[in-house]
C-alpha positions as CSV (number, residue, x, y, z in Angstrom):
1,M,146.2,142.8,202.4
2,V,144.7,140.4,199.8
3,P,146.7,137.1,199.6
4,R,148.5,136.7,196.3
5,F,146.5,133.6,195.4
6,L,143.5,135.8,194.9
7,L,144.9,137.2,191.7
8,A,143.1,134.3,190.0
9,S,140.0,132.9,191.7
10,P,138.1,129.7,190.8
11,W,135.5,131.8,189.2
12,I,138.1,133.6,187.1
13,L,139.6,130.4,185.9
14,L,136.2,129.0,185.0
15,A,135.0,132.0,182.9
16,A,138.2,133.8,182.0
17,A,139.2,134.4,178.4
18,G,140.9,131.0,178.1
19,P,142.7,128.5,180.4
20,L,146.0,130.3,180.2
21,A,144.6,133.7,181.5
22,A,147.3,133.9,184.2
23,Q,150.0,134.1,181.6
24,N,148.7,137.3,180.1
25,P,147.5,136.1,176.7
26,P,146.5,138.6,174.0
27,P,143.0,140.1,174.5
28,L,140.0,138.5,172.8
29,A,139.2,139.9,169.3
30,P,136.2,142.2,169.5
31,L,133.0,141.2,167.7
32,P,131.7,143.5,165.0
33,P,130.2,146.7,166.3
34,P,126.4,146.6,167.0
35,K,124.0,148.0,164.5
36,P,122.0,151.0,165.8
37,A,118.4,150.3,166.8
38,P,115.8,151.7,164.4
39,A,113.9,154.9,165.2
40,A,110.7,154.6,167.2
41,P,107.5,154.3,165.1
42,A,104.9,157.0,164.8
43,N,102.1,154.4,165.0
44,P,103.5,151.0,166.2
45,G,101.6,147.9,165.3
46,Q,99.8,149.6,162.3
47,G,102.3,149.0,159.5
48,G,104.6,151.4,157.7
49,P,108.2,152.3,158.2
50,G,107.8,152.3,162.0
51,E,107.2,148.5,162.0
52,N,111.0,147.9,162.3
53,V,111.1,149.3,165.8
54,I,112.4,146.9,168.5
55,K,109.6,146.7,171.1
56,S,110.5,146.2,174.8
57,E,108.7,143.9,177.3
58,V,108.1,144.1,180.9
59,P,110.2,141.5,182.7
60,P,108.2,138.6,184.3
61,A,107.6,138.9,187.9
62,T,109.7,135.7,188.5
63,L,112.6,136.5,186.3
64,I,115.0,137.9,188.8
65,Q,114.1,135.2,191.3
66,S,114.9,132.6,188.6
67,A,118.3,134.2,187.8
68,R,119.3,134.4,191.4
69,A,118.3,130.8,192.0
70,A,120.5,129.8,188.9
71,V,123.4,131.8,190.3
72,D,123.1,130.1,193.7
73,Q,123.0,126.7,192.0
74,L,126.1,127.5,190.0
75,G,127.9,128.4,193.3
76,I,126.7,125.2,194.9
77,E,128.1,123.1,192.0
78,V,131.5,124.7,192.0
79,V,131.9,124.6,195.8
80,A,131.1,121.0,195.7
81,G,133.9,120.5,193.0
82,R,131.6,119.8,190.1
83,Y,133.5,122.1,187.8
84,Q,132.2,120.7,184.6
85,F,128.8,122.0,185.4
86,A,130.2,125.6,185.5
87,I,132.1,125.0,182.3
88,D,129.0,123.7,180.5
89,R,127.0,126.8,181.7
90,I,129.3,129.4,180.3
91,Y,127.4,131.7,177.9
92,P,127.9,130.0,174.4
93,R,129.0,133.1,172.5
94,W,131.5,134.0,175.2
95,K,132.9,130.4,175.2
96,E,133.1,130.5,171.3
97,R,135.5,133.4,171.6
98,M,137.7,131.3,173.9
99,A,137.7,128.4,171.4
100,K,138.7,130.6,168.5
101,R,141.8,131.5,170.4
102,E,142.6,128.2,172.0
103,G,141.9,126.0,168.9
104,S,138.6,124.2,169.9
105,M,135.9,123.7,172.4
106,A,137.6,120.6,173.6
107,E,140.8,122.4,174.4
108,V,138.9,125.0,176.3
109,D,137.1,122.5,178.4
110,A,140.3,120.6,179.1
111,G,142.3,123.7,179.9
112,L,139.7,125.1,182.3
113,L,139.5,121.8,184.2
114,R,143.3,121.5,184.4
115,A,143.5,125.1,185.6
116,M,140.8,124.5,188.3
117,K,142.6,121.5,189.7
118,E,146.0,123.4,189.7
119,F,144.2,126.2,191.6
120,Q,143.0,123.8,194.2
121,R,146.6,122.6,194.9
122,S,147.6,126.3,195.4
123,G,146.1,126.4,198.9
124,V,142.7,128.2,198.1
125,S,139.3,126.6,198.6
126,L,135.8,127.8,198.1
127,L,133.5,127.8,201.2
128,S,130.4,129.4,199.6
129,S,129.1,131.5,196.8
130,K,125.7,133.1,196.5
131,A,123.6,135.9,195.0
132,V,123.2,139.1,197.1
133,G,121.9,142.5,196.6
134,E,119.9,144.1,193.8
135,A,120.0,142.6,190.4
136,Q,119.7,144.6,187.1
137,V,117.6,143.3,184.1
138,F,118.2,144.0,180.4
139,E,116.7,142.9,177.1
140,V,119.4,141.7,174.6
141,E,119.8,140.0,171.3
142,P,117.4,141.7,168.9
143,G,115.4,139.3,166.8
144,K,111.8,138.5,166.0
145,R,108.9,137.9,168.3
146,V,105.3,136.7,167.8
147,E,102.3,138.3,169.4
148,K,98.5,138.0,169.1
149,I,97.0,141.1,167.5
150,G,93.4,141.0,166.4
151,G,93.2,137.3,166.8
152,R,96.2,136.6,164.5
153,D,99.9,136.0,165.0
154,V,101.9,139.0,164.2
155,V,105.7,138.8,163.8
156,S,107.6,142.0,164.7
157,P,111.1,143.0,165.8
158,G,111.9,142.3,169.5
159,Y,114.5,141.2,171.9
160,T,115.1,137.4,172.2
161,K,117.0,137.1,175.5
162,W,117.0,138.5,179.1
163,L,120.3,139.4,180.7
164,V,120.3,139.7,184.5
165,L,123.4,141.2,186.4
166,V,123.4,139.4,189.7
167,P,125.7,140.6,192.5
168,T,127.5,137.8,194.3
169,V,129.7,137.2,197.3
170,T,132.1,134.3,197.3
171,R,133.9,133.3,200.4
172,L,137.5,131.9,200.0
173,K,139.7,130.1,202.5
174,V,143.4,130.8,201.7
175,F,146.3,129.0,203.2
176,E,149.5,131.0,202.8
177,S,152.7,131.2,204.7
178,G,151.5,128.8,207.4
179,Q,148.3,130.8,208.1
180,T,144.7,130.5,207.0
181,H,142.8,133.6,205.8
182,L,139.1,134.1,205.0
183,V,138.4,136.5,202.1
184,D,135.1,137.6,200.5
185,K,135.2,138.2,196.7
186,I,132.4,140.7,195.8
187,S,131.5,140.5,192.2
188,F,128.7,139.5,189.9
189,Q,127.4,137.0,187.4
190,A,125.8,138.0,184.1
191,A,123.0,135.4,183.8
192,I,121.5,135.0,180.2
193,T,118.4,133.1,179.1
194,D,116.1,132.9,176.1
195,K,112.8,134.6,176.7
196,G,110.1,132.2,177.9
197,K,112.7,129.9,179.3
198,N,114.8,129.4,182.5
199,D,117.8,127.9,180.8
200,W,120.5,130.1,182.3
201,T,124.1,130.5,181.1
202,F,126.7,132.8,182.6
203,I,129.5,135.2,182.2
204,D,131.6,135.8,185.3
205,G,131.7,139.5,185.9
206,S,135.2,139.5,187.3
207,T,136.5,138.3,183.9
208,A,134.8,140.6,181.3
209,K,135.2,144.2,180.8
210,F,132.3,146.6,179.9
211,T,133.7,146.6,176.2
212,D,133.3,142.8,176.2
213,F,129.7,143.0,177.2
214,R,129.0,145.8,174.7
215,S,130.6,143.7,171.9
216,L,128.4,140.8,172.8
217,F,125.3,142.7,173.6
218,G,125.3,146.0,171.6
219,T,121.9,147.3,172.9
220,L,123.2,147.5,176.5
221,P,123.3,151.2,177.7
222,A,126.5,153.0,176.6
223,D,126.7,154.4,180.2
224,L,126.1,151.2,182.0
225,K,128.2,150.9,185.2
226,L,129.1,147.4,185.9
227,P,129.5,146.3,189.6
228,E,133.1,146.3,190.6
229,T,135.1,143.2,191.8
230,T,136.7,143.5,195.2
231,Y,138.4,141.3,197.8
232,T,137.6,142.0,201.4
233,P,139.5,140.1,204.2
234,V,137.1,138.6,206.7
235,K,138.1,139.7,210.2
236,D,138.4,137.0,212.8
237,E,135.5,137.0,215.3
238,P,136.7,137.8,218.9
239,K,137.2,134.8,221.1
240,R,135.0,134.5,224.2
């Protein structure tokens, strides 16, 4: 049985839809629906109506490694109690949605820090949090890109950001009814960065629904299956 304190974990409090998430606030207002991507060109790169196509790129070989390292660093900071680091690394557009409901960015920051400290006093502590398993990579945020064609810079439609879904396992120690329990929270972080940079920001996967991701990133596959969030009690090792 999962202890009742795990109904809201530190990750949830840091990236939820506002500092009062435990009080069942109204859902976030959805963003405008995404515009459909233009049709593929008959002769890309040669002018004509097909020039508005959004071109895809092959992810850099180091992209997933960079995202996983950033998620690991996020876990290290939160486990060490440096909560402001995690608050500062919330994906800006996700955090803006919090601020619209709470009143301001300052109120969001203060509320999240307050909730984190209250959570600590509830008897739950983080022991570790790290990236595990296979990550998924997506291009998001259509915009403009510049590439060399025939020795000159050519501006064409393209995606401006990478989004990497990184599975995570967070180990929690819960003190309840005079007993200590260890529980693993299996979830994921959505790590986002501008292309050509390694400046990662995050959306906690346990706090956002598929509809939230699609409202933020309208080009994600409509049939995308997000990793589930589960809590697994850690069995005590047999004594020798």
